[in-house]
C-alpha positions in Angstrom: 19.4 21.6 20.3 21.5 18.7 19.2 23.8 19.6 16.3 22.6 17.4 13.9 18.9 18.3 14.5 17.1 21.0 12.5 15.1 22.0 15.5 14.9 21.7 19.2 13.3 18.7 21.1 11.0 21.0 22.9 9.8 24.6 22.0 11.6 27.4 24.2 9.8 28.0 27.4 8.7 31.7 28.1 7.2 33.2 31.2 9.2 30.9 33.1 8.4 31.3 36.9 10.3 29.2 39.5 10.2 29.6 43.5 9.7 27.5 46.3 6.1 27.0 45.8 5.5 27.7 42.2 6.6 26.6 38.8 4.9 27.9 35.7 5.6 28.5 32.1 4.5 28.7 28.6 5.5 26.3 25.5 4.6 27.5 22.1 3.7 25.0 19.5 1.8 27.3 17.2 4.8 28.0 14.9 5.5 25.9 11.9 7.3 22.5 13.3 7.1 18.9 13.2 7.1 18.8 17.1 4.0 17.2 18.4 2.4 18.9 21.3 0.4 15.6 22.3 3.2 13.4 22.3 5.0 15.9 24.6 1.9 16.2 26.6 1.6 12.3 27.0 5.3 11.9 27.9 5.2 15.1 30.4 2.2 13.7 32.3 3.8 10.1 32.6 7.1 11.6 34.1 5.4 14.5 36.2 2.8 11.7 37.9 5.9 9.8 38.8 7.4 12.8 40.8 6.8 13.2 44.4 4.9 16.8 44.5 3.3 15.8 47.7 6.3 16.3 49.6 7.2 19.6 48.1 3.7 21.2 48.0 4.4 22.8 44.8 1.8 24.4 42.4 2.6 23.7 38.8 1.0 25.3 35.8 2.5 24.6 32.4 0.6 26.0 29.3 1.1 24.6 25.9 -0.1 26.8 22.9 -1.5 24.4 20.2 -1.4 24.7 16.3 -4.1 24.8 14.0 -5.8 21.4 13.2 -7.9 20.6 10.1 -11.3 19.1 11.0 -12.5 16.2 9.0 -16.0 14.4 9.1 -15.6 10.7 9.6 -19.2 10.1 9.3 -18.7 10.5 5.7 -16.4 7.4 5.8 -19.2 5.2 7.6 -21.8 6.3 5.0 -19.5 5.3 2.3 -19.2 1.9 3.8 -22.9 1.3 4.0 -23.5 2.5 0.4 -20.5 0.5 -1.2 -21.7 -2.6 0.4 -24.9 -2.3 -1.9 -22.5 -3.1 -4.6 -20.5 -5.9 -2.9 -21.4 -9.5 -2.6 -20.2 -10.0 0.9 -18.5 -8.0 3.9 -14.6 -8.3 3.9 -13.5 -10.6 6.7 -10.3 -10.1 8.5 -7.3 -11.2 6.6 -6.5 -14.9 7.3 -3.1 -15.1 5.6 -0.3 -14.2 8.3 1.4 -12.0 5.9 -1.7 -9.9 5.3 -2.0 -9.8 9.1 1.4 -8.4 9.7 0.9 -5.8 6.8 -2.5 -4.7 8.4 -1.1 -4.4 11.7 1.8 -2.2 10.4 -0.3 -0.3 8.0 -2.9 1.0 10.7 -0.5 0.4 13.9 -2.9 -1.7 15.6 -4.0 -5.4 15.6 -7.6 -5.7 15.2 -9.2 -8.5 17.2 -11.9 -10.8 15.9 -14.3 -9.4 18.7 -13.9 -6.0 17.3 -14.6 -7.3 13.8 -17.5 -9.1 14.8 -18.9 -6.0 16.4 -18.4 -3.7 13.4 -19.9 -6.4 11.1 -22.8 -6.9 13.2 -23.4 -3.0 13.1 -23.0 -3.1 9.4 -25.4 -5.9 8.9 -27.8 -4.4 10.9 -27.4 -1.0 9.3 -26.5 0.7 12.5 -22.8 1.4 11.8 -23.1 5.3 12.6 -25.3 4.9 15.7 -22.9 2.1 17.1 -19.6 3.9 16.1 -17.1 4.6 18.9 -16.1 7.8 17.4 -19.5 9.8 16.9 -19.2 11.8 20.1 -15.6 12.9 19.0 -14.7 15.8 16.7 -11.8 14.4 14.5 -8.8 16.6 13.6 -5.7 16.0 12.0 -2.2 17.8 11.7 -0.1 16.1 9.0 3.4 17.7 9.7 3.1 16.6 13.2 1.6 13.0 12.4 -1.1 13.8 14.8 -4.6 12.5 14.6 -7.0 13.7 17.3 -10.4 12.7 18.6 -11.7 15.6 20.6 -14.6 15.4 22.9 -17.2 17.6 21.2 -18.3 19.5 24.1 -15.0 21.2 24.1 -15.3 23.1 20.9 -12.2 24.8 19.4 -9.1 23.8 21.5 -6.3 26.6 21.7 -4.2 25.4 24.8 -3.3 22.4 27.0 -2.6 23.1 30.4 -0.7 20.6 32.8 -1.5 21.5 36.4 -1.1 20.5 39.9 -2.0 22.4 43.0 0.1 22.0 46.1 1.1 18.3 45.7 -1.9 17.3 44.0 -2.1 14.5 41.0 -1.3 16.2 37.6 -4.4 17.2 35.7 -4.7 17.9 31.9 -6.9 21.0 31.2 -8.0 21.8 27.6 -8.8 25.4 26.9 -11.2 25.6 24.2 -14.6 27.7 24.4 -14.0 27.0 28.0 -11.3 25.4 30.3 -12.2 21.7 30.7 -10.5 19.0 32.8 -9.8 16.0 30.4 -8.2 12.6 30.1 -5.7 12.0 27.3 -4.8 8.6 26.0 -3.7 6.8 22.8 -4.1 3.6 21.1 -1.7 1.9 23.2 -3.7 2.6 26.4 -6.7 0.1 27.4 -9.1 2.8 27.2 -7.9 3.9 23.8 -7.4 0.6 22.2 -11.0 -0.4 21.6 -11.8 2.8 19.9 -8.5 2.7 17.7 -9.4 -1.1 16.8 -13.0 0.3 15.9 -11.6 3.0 13.6 -8.9 0.8 12.1 -11.4 -1.9 11.2 -13.8 0.8 9.4 -10.8 2.1 7.4 -9.5 -1.4 6.5 -13.2 -2.3 5.2 -13.5 0.9 3.4 -10.1 0.3 1.7 -10.9 -3.1 0.8 -14.2 -2.3 -0.7 -12.7 0.7 -2.7 -9.8 -1.3 -3.9 -11.5 -4.4 -5.1 -11.6 -4.0 -8.9 -15.1 -5.8 -9.3 -17.1 -5.7 -6.1 -19.8 -7.8 -7.6 -17.6 -10.7 -8.3 -17.3 -12.3 -5.1 -15.4 -15.5 -6.3 -12.3 -13.1 -6.2 -12.9 -12.1 -2.6 -11.7 -8.9 -1.2 -7.9 -9.3 -1.3 -6.5 -6.6 -3.8 -2.9 -6.4 -4.4 -0.9 -4.6 -1.4 -0.2 -1.8 -3.7 -4.1 -1.0 -4.1 -4.0 0.0 -0.5 -2.1 3.1 -1.5 -4.7 4.5 -4.0 -4.3 8.1 -4.5 -7.4 10.4 -3.5 -8.4 11.1 -7.1 -8.7 7.5 -8.0 -10.6 6.6 -4.9 -13.0 9.4 -5.8 -13.2 8.0 -9.3 -14.0 4.6 -8.1 -16.6 5.8 -5.6 -18.4 8.0 -8.2 -18.4 5.0 -10.4 -20.0 3.0 -8.0 -22.3 5.2 -6.2 -23.3 8.4 -8.2 -23.9 10.4 -4.9 -20.3 9.8 -3.5 -18.3 12.5 -5.0 -16.0 15.2 -3.6 -15.9 13.7 -0.2 -13.3 15.7 2.0 -12.4 12.8 4.2 -10.6 11.2 1.4 -7.7 13.7 1.3 -7.1 12.9 5.0 -7.1 9.1 4.6 -3.3 8.8 4.2 -2.6 11.5 7.1 -4.9 9.5 9.5 -3.3 6.0 8.6 0.0 7.5 8.9 -0.5 9.1 12.2 -2.0 5.9 13.7 0.9 3.7 12.3 3.4 6.2 14.2 1.4 6.3 17.5 -0.1 9.6 16.7 -3.7 8.9 17.4 -4.6 10.9 20.6 -8.1 10.8 22.4 -9.2 13.7 24.5 -12.2 12.6 26.7 -14.3 14.4 29.3 -16.5 11.6 30.2 -14.4 9.9 33.0 -13.2 13.3 34.6 
């Protein structure tokens, strides 16, 4: 631990075994902490994959116990967008003002391209947003103290551990222990494969915020450019506005997680756990 820090940079390693052929150990992230196991896992994978294990013929097995994550239903977000648009005169376009564009990129942590905007807009206009959404095959989890937002392949179930494993010099693999052990790929919004998903989600969140923040949705002459402060509406006010516009939109659980999702995305805390390419 560095003297001015309140906690160590990594958890204490237990059950450590080091020999000529095996390196194994456990890192426990289940205790209350601000340490992010997924940031650590991505960093370790990058570093370990640069190592020359094939020359050493080592078997490596590092287990990372995971904290609890809150599950949220982002299908509610997409349902809200579709219902709110019945009260709107038009679908919000991408911000055209450079200042707004910079603000949006910092707010969501990713730049949304015109191509992604067009895809989301087409899905909405065709009333196929939920079917075409890139996040429907993932469970969505959040852990606010660790600023993590996880998209987890639905086939995995409840995850309890991550395992970084390499056998006798093979490439390092990531295993998720849930209802079963499953080899997965882990990537974030900065990776090519994760960027499209991150953009799609950021665009959905942007449109939702613009629709909720607009004072009078039916007055299209004012457009959808609320004051910047209106992007920071508290959950109770969001629910109030949703309820006044659509009587069946009340008590939505995802509203409480909007700030946690945005904060995690803006701080590189979006992580995608995918089995489809393994």
